[in-house]
C-alpha positions as CSV (number, residue, x, y, z in Angstrom):
1,M,0.0,0.0,0.0
2,Q,1.3,3.5,-0.9
3,S,1.4,6.4,1.4
4,Q,-0.9,9.2,1.2
5,E,2.0,11.5,0.0
6,A,2.7,9.2,-2.9
7,L,-0.9,9.0,-3.8
8,K,-1.2,12.8,-3.7
9,A,1.9,13.1,-5.9
10,L,0.5,10.6,-8.4
11,A,-2.7,12.6,-8.5
12,I,-1.1,16.0,-9.0
13,V,1.6,15.2,-11.5
14,P,-0.9,14.3,-14.4
15,K,-2.7,17.5,-13.7
16,V,0.4,19.5,-14.2
17,S,1.5,17.6,-17.2
18,G,-2.0,17.9,-18.7
19,A,-2.0,21.7,-18.3
20,V,1.4,21.9,-20.0
21,S,0.1,19.8,-22.8
22,I,-3.0,22.0,-23.2
23,I,-0.7,25.2,-23.3
24,G,1.6,23.5,-25.8
25,S,-1.3,22.5,-28.2
26,T,-2.9,25.8,-27.8
27,C,0.5,27.6,-28.9
28,I,0.6,25.2,-31.9
29,L,-3.0,26.2,-33.0
30,N,-2.2,29.8,-32.4
31,D,0.9,29.6,-34.5
32,I,-0.9,27.8,-37.4
33,F,-3.8,30.2,-37.4
34,M,-1.6,33.3,-37.2
35,K,0.4,32.1,-40.2
36,S,-2.6,31.1,-42.3
37,R,-4.1,34.5,-41.5
38,K,-1.2,36.2,-43.1
39,K,-1.5,34.1,-46.3
40,S,-5.3,34.1,-46.4
41,N,-5.1,30.8,-48.1
42,R,-6.6,27.4,-47.3
43,L,-4.3,25.4,-44.9
44,P,-2.4,22.5,-46.6
45,I,-3.4,19.1,-45.6
46,N,-0.5,18.5,-43.2
47,L,-1.5,21.7,-41.1
48,R,-5.2,20.6,-41.2
49,I,-4.2,17.3,-39.7
50,L,-2.0,19.1,-37.2
51,V,-5.0,21.2,-36.1
52,S,-7.1,18.2,-35.6
53,L,-4.3,16.5,-33.6
54,S,-4.0,19.6,-31.4
55,I,-7.6,19.9,-30.8
56,S,-7.9,16.2,-29.8
57,D,-4.9,16.7,-27.6
58,I,-6.4,19.6,-25.8
59,I,-9.5,17.6,-25.2
60,A,-7.7,14.4,-24.1
61,S,-5.3,16.3,-21.8
62,F,-8.1,18.1,-20.2
63,F,-10.3,15.1,-19.5
64,A,-7.7,12.3,-19.1
65,Y,-4.8,14.2,-17.4
66,F,-6.0,17.5,-15.8
67,L,-9.4,16.2,-14.5
68,S,-8.0,12.8,-13.8
69,T,-8.9,11.8,-10.2
70,W,-11.5,14.6,-9.9
71,M,-13.9,12.6,-12.1
72,V,-13.5,9.4,-10.0
73,P,-16.6,8.7,-7.9
74,S,-16.3,10.3,-4.6
75,D,-17.3,7.2,-2.7
76,T,-14.1,5.5,-3.8
77,P,-11.9,4.7,-0.8
78,S,-9.3,7.3,-0.1
79,E,-6.6,4.7,0.2
80,D,-7.2,3.9,-3.5
81,V,-7.6,7.5,-5.1
82,V,-7.2,10.9,-3.6
83,F,-9.1,14.0,-4.6
84,A,-12.0,11.9,-5.9
85,A,-15.0,14.2,-6.4
86,G,-17.1,12.8,-9.2
87,N,-19.8,10.1,-9.6
88,D,-20.5,7.2,-12.0
89,V,-21.6,9.5,-14.7
90,T,-18.5,11.8,-14.7
91,C,-16.3,8.6,-14.6
92,N,-18.1,7.2,-17.7
93,V,-18.0,10.6,-19.6
94,Q,-14.2,10.8,-18.8
95,G,-13.7,7.3,-20.1
96,F,-15.6,7.9,-23.3
97,L,-14.0,11.1,-24.1
98,T,-10.5,9.9,-23.3
99,A,-11.0,6.9,-25.4
100,L,-12.5,8.9,-28.3
101,T,-9.8,11.6,-28.4
102,L,-6.9,9.2,-28.1
103,A,-8.3,7.3,-31.0
104,A,-8.7,10.6,-32.9
105,S,-5.0,11.5,-32.0
106,N,-3.7,8.2,-33.3
107,W,-5.7,8.5,-36.6
108,S,-4.3,12.1,-36.9
109,I,-0.8,10.9,-36.3
110,A,-1.2,8.1,-38.7
111,S,-2.5,10.6,-41.4
112,L,0.2,13.0,-40.8
113,A,2.7,10.2,-41.3
114,I,1.0,9.1,-44.6
115,S,0.7,12.6,-45.9
116,S,4.2,13.6,-45.2
117,K,6.5,13.5,-48.2
């Protein structure tokens, strides 16, 4: 059994890394849209795929990492999960959105690899 300090660290670290990932993906989107505004053209296919990858990463980082333990049902024993504040519905929504956005990320990465020359 892990100590409460270790459980708290395991609950906080994904929140920090999720926030950093959201900031990074937002910066990528900002860079793409600022460059496309100057050209006023349609985005090339690789940048459109990168936009979809960044959007799915933002959603996945928010639900899977940033909200991580907050979405776990609050009646979960504290020796298993700390900071649990959700219910069964929030847990199911988190699982669904995590699976959906991670699948979208994988498809975007595969599409980006195929479209690269």
